[in-house]
C-alpha positions as CSV (number, residue, x, y, z in Angstrom):
1,M,-35.8,-31.0,8.4
2,Q,-32.4,-30.1,7.0
3,T,-29.2,-28.7,8.5
4,Y,-28.6,-25.0,8.0
5,M,-24.9,-24.0,7.5
6,G,-23.9,-27.2,9.3
7,V,-26.2,-26.7,12.3
8,P,-28.8,-29.4,12.8
9,P,-32.5,-28.5,13.5
10,T,-33.3,-27.4,17.0
11,G,-37.1,-26.9,16.9
12,R,-36.7,-23.5,18.5
13,K,-38.1,-20.2,17.2
14,L,-35.7,-17.6,15.8
15,R,-35.9,-13.9,15.3
16,F,-34.6,-12.8,11.9
17,T,-34.0,-9.1,11.0
18,S,-33.7,-7.9,7.5
19,C,-33.7,-4.7,5.5
20,D,-35.2,-4.5,2.0
21,I,-35.1,-1.5,-0.3
22,F,-37.1,-1.4,-3.5
23,R,-36.8,1.1,-6.4
24,V,-40.0,1.7,-8.3
25,A,-40.0,3.0,-11.9
26,E,-43.2,3.7,-13.9
27,G,-45.3,2.0,-11.3
28,K,-43.3,-1.3,-11.3
29,F,-40.6,-2.7,-9.1
30,A,-37.3,-2.0,-11.0
31,E,-34.7,-3.1,-8.4
32,H,-34.5,-4.8,-5.0
33,W,-31.7,-4.7,-2.5
34,G,-31.9,-6.9,0.6
35,M,-29.7,-7.7,3.6
36,G,-30.4,-10.2,6.3
37,D,-28.8,-10.7,9.8
38,I,-27.3,-14.2,9.2
39,A,-24.8,-13.7,12.0
40,G,-27.7,-13.1,14.4
41,V,-29.4,-16.3,13.3
42,M,-26.2,-18.3,13.7
43,A,-25.7,-16.9,17.2
44,Q,-29.2,-18.0,18.2
45,L,-28.8,-21.5,16.7
46,R,-25.5,-22.0,18.6
47,S,-26.8,-20.8,22.0
């Protein structure tokens, strides 16, 4: 196991929320935008 942003492994489960948007052109993925709730993950790790 490795540390994540300076926080050592805890062995606990985390809930991670993200939003992903894809643009499809001519039947293929042309672009992808993604955003994750890193602040929420850090709050869970520190509690």
